[in-house]
Structures are given as C-alpha cells and as structure tokens.
C-alpha positions as CSV (number, residue, x, y, z in Angstrom):
1,M,-79.7,-84.1,-15.3
2,P,-80.9,-86.6,-12.8
3,E,-78.5,-88.2,-10.4
4,P,-77.5,-91.9,-11.1
5,P,-78.7,-94.5,-8.4
6,D,-76.4,-95.4,-5.5
7,A,-75.9,-98.9,-7.2
8,A,-74.9,-97.6,-10.8
9,V,-72.3,-95.5,-8.9
10,R,-71.0,-98.5,-6.5
11,K,-70.9,-100.4,-9.8
12,L,-68.7,-97.9,-11.7
13,T,-66.5,-97.3,-8.8
14,G,-65.8,-101.1,-8.5
15,E,-65.1,-101.3,-12.2
16,I,-62.8,-98.4,-12.1
17,L,-60.9,-99.5,-9.0
18,A,-60.5,-103.1,-10.5
19,R,-58.2,-101.5,-13.0
20,P,-54.5,-102.5,-12.7
21,E,-53.5,-99.0,-12.3
22,F,-55.5,-98.6,-9.0
23,A,-54.7,-102.1,-7.7
24,S,-52.5,-100.8,-4.8
25,A,-54.9,-98.6,-3.7
26,I,-57.4,-101.2,-2.8
27,S,-54.8,-103.6,-1.6
28,K,-55.5,-105.8,1.6
29,E,-51.7,-106.0,2.5
30,P,-49.8,-103.2,4.5
31,F,-47.1,-101.4,2.6
32,W,-44.4,-102.7,4.3
33,T,-45.3,-106.2,3.3
34,E,-45.1,-104.8,-0.4
35,W,-41.8,-102.9,0.3
36,L,-40.5,-106.0,2.0
37,R,-41.4,-108.2,-1.4
38,T,-39.7,-105.7,-3.5
39,F,-36.5,-105.9,-1.4
40,L,-36.6,-109.7,-1.5
41,K,-36.7,-109.7,-5.4
42,W,-34.0,-107.1,-5.5
43,L,-31.9,-109.4,-3.3
44,Q,-32.8,-112.1,-5.6
45,K,-31.5,-110.1,-8.4
46,I,-28.3,-109.5,-6.8
47,Q,-28.2,-113.5,-6.2
48,L,-28.1,-113.6,-10.0
49,L,-25.2,-111.1,-10.2
50,H,-23.4,-113.8,-8.0
51,D,-23.8,-116.4,-10.6
52,T,-23.0,-114.0,-13.6
53,S,-20.4,-111.7,-12.4
54,P,-18.8,-113.0,-8.9
55,V,-16.1,-110.4,-9.1
56,L,-18.8,-107.5,-9.3
57,Y,-20.9,-109.3,-6.5
58,W,-18.0,-109.5,-4.2
59,T,-17.1,-106.1,-4.9
60,I,-20.8,-104.9,-4.1
61,V,-20.7,-107.3,-0.9
62,A,-17.5,-105.8,0.5
63,A,-18.6,-102.2,-0.3
64,V,-21.6,-102.8,1.7
65,A,-19.8,-104.3,4.6
66,I,-17.3,-101.5,4.8
67,I,-20.0,-99.0,4.9
68,S,-22.1,-100.9,7.2
69,A,-19.1,-101.0,9.4
70,G,-18.1,-97.3,9.1
71,L,-21.7,-96.6,10.1
72,V,-21.7,-98.4,13.2
73,V,-18.2,-97.0,14.2
74,H,-19.6,-93.6,13.7
75,I,-22.6,-94.4,15.7
76,I,-20.2,-95.7,18.5
77,W,-18.1,-92.5,18.3
78,T,-20.9,-90.1,18.2
79,L,-22.4,-92.0,21.3
80,W,-19.1,-91.9,23.0
81,I,-18.5,-88.3,22.4
82,A,-21.8,-87.3,23.6
83,M,-21.7,-89.4,26.8
84,S,-18.2,-88.0,27.7
85,A,-19.1,-84.4,27.5
86,P,-18.3,-81.9,30.3
87,E,-21.1,-81.2,32.8
88,P,-22.4,-77.6,32.1
89,S,-20.9,-75.0,33.8
90,A,-21.8,-74.1,37.5
91,R,-23.3,-70.6,36.4
92,L,-25.8,-72.4,34.4
93,A,-26.5,-75.3,36.7
94,T,-27.0,-72.9,39.9
95,S,-28.7,-70.0,38.5
96,G,-32.3,-71.4,39.0
97,S,-33.7,-69.4,35.8
98,A,-33.4,-70.1,32.2
99,P,-30.8,-67.8,30.5
100,D,-32.2,-64.6,28.8
101,L,-31.6,-65.3,25.1
102,A,-32.3,-61.9,23.9
103,E,-29.4,-60.4,26.1
104,M,-26.8,-63.1,24.8
105,P,-26.0,-61.6,21.3
106,A,-25.3,-58.3,23.1
107,A,-23.0,-59.9,25.5
108,I,-21.0,-61.5,22.7
C-alpha cells in the first residue's frame, strides 16, 4: 500500500483536530485561563443561588469564611510552633559529623 502524500495527511489531521472533542488540544489559551473562566462561571451560579435561595447562599458563604479563617489560624499556629522550637541539643551541634543512622535503632 503506497504512503499518502504529506498534504493529504496534513489535511486529514486538520479535519480530525477541528472536531469539538479535540478543541482543547489545540487551544491557543493557557490552561489557567480556561480554569479561571470555569471558576468564574461557577461563581456566577453561586450568585444565582443568592437570588433564589438567600439562606443557603449565606450558609455557604459563612462556611467558606469559617474554613478560610481556620486555615489561616492553623498556618499561623504551625509557623509559631516551628519558629519557637528549641535549639538542637549541644551533642548534635558540636559533634562535627553527621550521626550514624545505622546505629541509632540499636541504641534505642
């Protein structure tokens, strides 16, 4: 079977990639812009929820605010604990060489 000419292969490839299921494969936009567009559409749906069911909307907003505040508090607490940890023991600081990890289990 003879090989098809390059022009025919390019034409067929263009037709295949023009199909809707392959549209994202040849997208000129970066991935993050598509993600941002999807996120903004989702936020518009949340705004629609504000109009149709205000109680559910404010419940979701309060839950997100509480979770966000909890995450910020946890990050600050973790950094506080990490920064206020005691200095390494003098034995490890003055020993000039790394500890022998193979002997540590035997010492315990």
